[in-house]
C-alpha positions in Angstrom: -68.1 -29.6 -6.1 -65.9 -27.6 -7.5 -63.4 -28.7 -10.2 -59.4 -28.0 -9.4 -59.5 -27.0 -13.5 -61.0 -23.8 -12.0 -57.7 -22.6 -10.1 -55.5 -23.6 -13.1 -55.7 -20.3 -14.8 -55.0 -18.2 -11.5 -52.3 -20.7 -10.8 -50.5 -20.4 -14.2 -50.7 -16.5 -14.3 -49.1 -16.4 -10.7 -46.2 -18.5 -12.1 -45.7 -16.3 -14.9 -45.8 -13.3 -12.6 -43.3 -15.0 -10.3 -40.9 -15.8 -12.9 -41.1 -12.3 -14.1 -40.2 -11.1 -10.8 -37.2 -13.3 -10.8 -35.7 -12.6 -14.1 -33.4 -9.3 -13.6 -33.6 -6.3 -15.2 -31.0 -5.1 -17.9 -30.3 -1.9 -16.1 -29.3 -4.3 -12.7 -27.4 -7.1 -14.6 -24.5 -5.0 -14.7 -24.5 -4.2 -11.1 -24.8 -8.2 -10.2 -20.9 -8.6 -11.0 -18.6 -7.0 -8.9 -15.4 -5.7 -10.7 -12.5 -7.7 -9.7 -9.3 -5.3 -8.9 -5.8 -7.0 -8.5 -3.9 -5.4 -6.1 0.3 -6.3 -6.2 1.2 -6.0 -2.5 -0.6 -5.6 1.1 -0.6 -1.9 1.4 -2.2 -1.3 -2.0 -5.2 -4.1 -1.3 -5.6 -2.6 1.9 -6.1 1.0 0.2 -8.5 -0.8 -2.3 -10.7 -2.7 0.0 -11.0 0.6 2.0 -12.1 2.6 -0.3 -14.0 0.4 -2.4 -15.7 -1.5 0.2 -18.2 -4.4 -1.0 -18.5 -2.3 -4.7 -15.6 -4.3 -5.7 -13.6 -7.6 -5.2 -9.9 -6.8 -4.3 -7.6 -9.5 -4.6 -3.7 -9.6 -3.7 -1.4 -10.9 -6.0 1.7 -11.5 -3.9 1.7 -13.5 -0.7 2.1 -10.8 2.5 5.5 -12.4 3.3 7.1 -11.9 0.0 9.2 -8.8 -1.5 8.1 -7.7 -5.0 11.9 -7.2 -5.8 13.0 -9.8 -8.1 9.7 -11.8 -8.5 8.5 -13.9 -10.5 5.1 -14.6 -11.7 3.0 -18.0 -11.3 1.1 -19.4 -14.1 -1.6 -19.0 -11.5 -1.0 -15.4 -11.1 -0.8 -14.4 -14.7 -3.9 -15.9 -14.8 -5.6 -13.9 -11.9 -3.9 -10.8 -14.2 -6.0 -11.4 -17.1 -9.3 -12.0 -15.6 -8.8 -9.0 -13.7 -10.9 -5.6 -14.5 -8.1 -3.4 -13.0 -4.6 -3.7 -12.0 -3.3 -1.3 -9.2 0.5 -1.5 -8.9 3.1 0.7 -7.9 5.1 0.8 -11.3 8.2 -1.2 -12.6 10.5 0.7 -10.6 9.3 -1.8 -7.7 7.4 -4.2 -9.4 9.7 -4.9 -12.7 8.1 -8.1 -12.9 5.2 -7.0 -14.2 6.7 -5.2 -17.1 5.9 -7.7 -19.5 2.8 -8.9 -18.2 0.9 -5.4 -18.1 2.8 -4.7 -21.5 -0.3 -5.1 -23.5 -2.8 -4.1 -21.2 -5.6 -1.4 -22.3 -4.7 2.1 -20.4 -8.0 1.6 -18.4 -7.1 -1.6 -17.2 -4.2 -0.5 -14.6 -3.5 2.2 -12.2 0.3 2.6 -12.1 0.8 4.4 -9.1 4.5 5.9 -9.7 2.7 7.3 -12.8 -0.2 9.4 -10.9 0.4 12.9 -11.8 -0.3 14.1 -8.1 1.9 11.9 -6.3 4.1 13.4 -3.2 8.0 12.6 -4.0 10.8 13.2 -0.9 12.7 16.1 -2.1 16.0 14.6 -3.5 17.9 17.1 -2.3 16.7 16.7 1.4 19.6 13.8 1.5 22.4 14.8 -0.8 24.6 14.6 1.8 24.4 10.9 2.1 24.4 10.5 -1.6 20.6 9.1 -1.6 17.9 9.8 -4.5 15.1 9.5 -2.0 12.8 10.4 -5.2 13.5 7.2 -6.4 12.1 5.6 -3.1 9.2 3.3 -4.6 7.4 2.7 -1.3 5.2 5.5 -1.8 2.3 4.5 0.2 4.1 5.5 3.4 3.0 8.9 2.5 -0.9 8.8 3.5 -1.3 11.6 0.9 -0.1 9.3 -1.7 -2.8 6.8 -0.5 -5.4 9.4 -1.4 -4.3 10.1 -4.6 -4.3 6.2 -5.6 -7.7 6.0 -4.1 -9.2 8.7 -6.2 -7.2 7.5 -9.2 -8.8 4.0 -8.4 -12.4 5.4 -8.4 -12.1 7.2 -11.5 -10.8 4.1 -13.7 -13.9 2.4 -12.5 -16.8 4.8 -12.7 -15.2 5.7 -16.3 -15.3 1.9 -16.9 -18.9 1.5 -16.3 -17.8 -1.0 -13.2 -18.9 0.9 -10.3 -21.3 4.0 -9.6 -20.4 7.6 -10.1 -21.4 8.0 -6.2 -18.1 5.9 -5.4 -16.2 9.3 -5.8 -18.1 10.3 -2.6 -16.3 7.3 -0.8 -12.4 8.2 -2.1 -13.3 11.6 -0.5 -14.2 9.9 2.3 -11.2 8.0 2.6 -8.8 11.2 1.7 -10.8 12.7 4.6 -9.8 9.7 7.3 -6.2 9.9 6.3 -5.9 13.6 6.8 -7.1 13.0 10.4 -4.4 10.2 10.6 -1.8 12.6 9.2 -2.6 15.0 12.1 -2.2 12.4 14.9 0.8 10.9 13.7 2.5 14.2 13.3 1.5 15.3 16.6 2.9 11.8 18.0 6.2 12.0 16.1 6.8 15.8 16.9 8.6 15.1 20.3 11.0 12.9 18.6 11.1 14.2 15.0 14.7 16.2 15.4 16.5 12.7 16.8 18.7 11.2 13.8 18.5 7.5 13.1 20.0 5.0 10.7 18.1 2.6 8.7 19.6 -0.2 7.1 17.7 0.3 3.8 16.9 3.5 2.4 13.0 2.2 2.2 11.5 5.2 4.4 11.7 8.3 2.6 8.3 8.8 1.6 7.2 8.5 5.4 10.6 10.4 7.1 9.7 13.4 4.3 6.2 13.4 5.0 6.6 13.5 8.9 10.0 15.4 9.0 11.9 12.6 10.4 15.6 12.6 10.7 17.7 10.4 9.0 21.5 10.0 9.5 22.0 7.5 7.0 21.3 4.3 5.4 23.6 1.0 5.4 21.5 0.2 1.9 20.4 2.7 -1.0 16.4 2.5 -2.4 17.9 -0.1 -4.6 19.6 -2.5 -2.1 23.3 -1.4 -2.8 25.9 -1.0 0.0 26.9 2.3 1.1 30.4 3.1 -0.1 33.3 2.9 2.2 33.5 6.8 2.8 29.8 6.8 3.6 29.8 3.9 5.9 32.8 5.4 7.8 31.2 8.4 8.3 28.3 7.2 9.7 29.6 4.9 11.7 31.7 7.8 13.4 28.5 9.7 14.5 27.8 9.7 18.2 24.3 10.6 18.2 22.4 7.8 16.8 19.9 6.3 19.1 17.6 4.5 16.7 18.6 1.9 14.0 15.7 0.8 11.8 15.8 -2.6 10.5 13.4 -4.8 8.0 12.4 -8.4 8.0 15.3 -9.4 5.4 17.8 -7.4 7.0 21.0 -8.6 8.5 19.9 -8.6 12.0 23.3 -10.1 13.9 24.9 -7.4 11.9 22.2 -4.4 13.2 22.3 -6.3 16.6 26.3 -5.4 16.7 25.8 -1.9 15.3 23.0 -1.2 18.0 25.5 -2.2 21.0 28.2 -0.1 19.1 26.3 3.2 19.2 24.1 1.8 22.4 20.9 2.6 20.4 18.0 1.1 20.3 16.9 -1.5 17.3 13.6 -1.6 15.7 12.4 -4.0 13.0 10.0 -2.4 10.6 8.1 -4.3 8.2 6.6 -2.0 4.9 4.4 -4.5 3.5 2.5 -5.1 7.0 3.0 -8.7 6.8 2.7 -9.5 10.4 -0.8 -7.5 10.5 -2.8 -10.4 9.9 -6.4 -10.8 7.4 -7.8 -7.9 10.0 -5.5 -5.0 9.4 -6.0 -1.9 7.6 -4.0 0.9 5.5 -4.6 3.1 8.8 -3.3 0.6 11.4 -0.2 -0.1 9.0 0.9 3.9 9.3 0.1 4.0 12.9 2.4 0.5 13.6 5.3 2.1 11.8 4.9 5.3 13.5 4.7 3.8 16.8 7.8 1.9 15.9 9.6 4.7 15.2 8.3 6.8 18.1 9.6 4.1 20.7 13.0 3.9 18.7 13.6 7.7 18.7 12.6 8.2 22.5 16.0 7.2 23.8 18.9 4.6 24.6 17.9 1.2 25.0 17.5 -0.4 28.6 20.1 -1.7 30.2 
């Protein structure tokens, strides 16, 4: 009878080979840990997730229903920022609470969208009649061209840092191509109501309005949230061609309903942050929802 010792060398050799196969190679080790990208608000998180896919872990800093205006960072959120490989934010004009937290961050540690050179900004002179400076509107994700700029900058930063493969640039290009198709769809859908004036509670739609050439009659509050002056408000209330009022979730809805009755106009509430979209939403669905709300509001007088 053969002794079990005959198989011992072969058994030990097999164990050694299996252990070598289980060890990660030096080149693959860097690919095991996904880079952590922290996006401050939901629209930016949607953009980051759609362009990066499974190549990165995208974390959203602020809860869906929280406005970035006047926000105060919690300790856990400061810890998340410190652990992030990259932070995607709009800029101090919208998220002033991040200025101190990111002051000492290395240049490659953050992408500040408002500072990107290829951003599209509305022409400030386009609304000079109402005394608004739309170029200061920080809701820049409402122009899909800006979403494409952010996506490319995000991928480029991660590629430069060696955290994703250079092939991810193709994903940013594909994302931009989808957005061009989206633009064409929304532009065609809004064309029939493009010349119908609307009044907004807050001047937060400048990028969307400029991109799709809608017609704002004026706003009750400027981009900074300050109430319109008495003269501007009186001129606005005297108009008889307003058929649409656009509010936001934090608007004074009772006051807006009163104005809608006065003008016999439709009232629509639009959330530019997409808080009501749920977990399955996308950047494209956010833009489509906003376009549909504008289209329905501008379609005519409210039902009797």
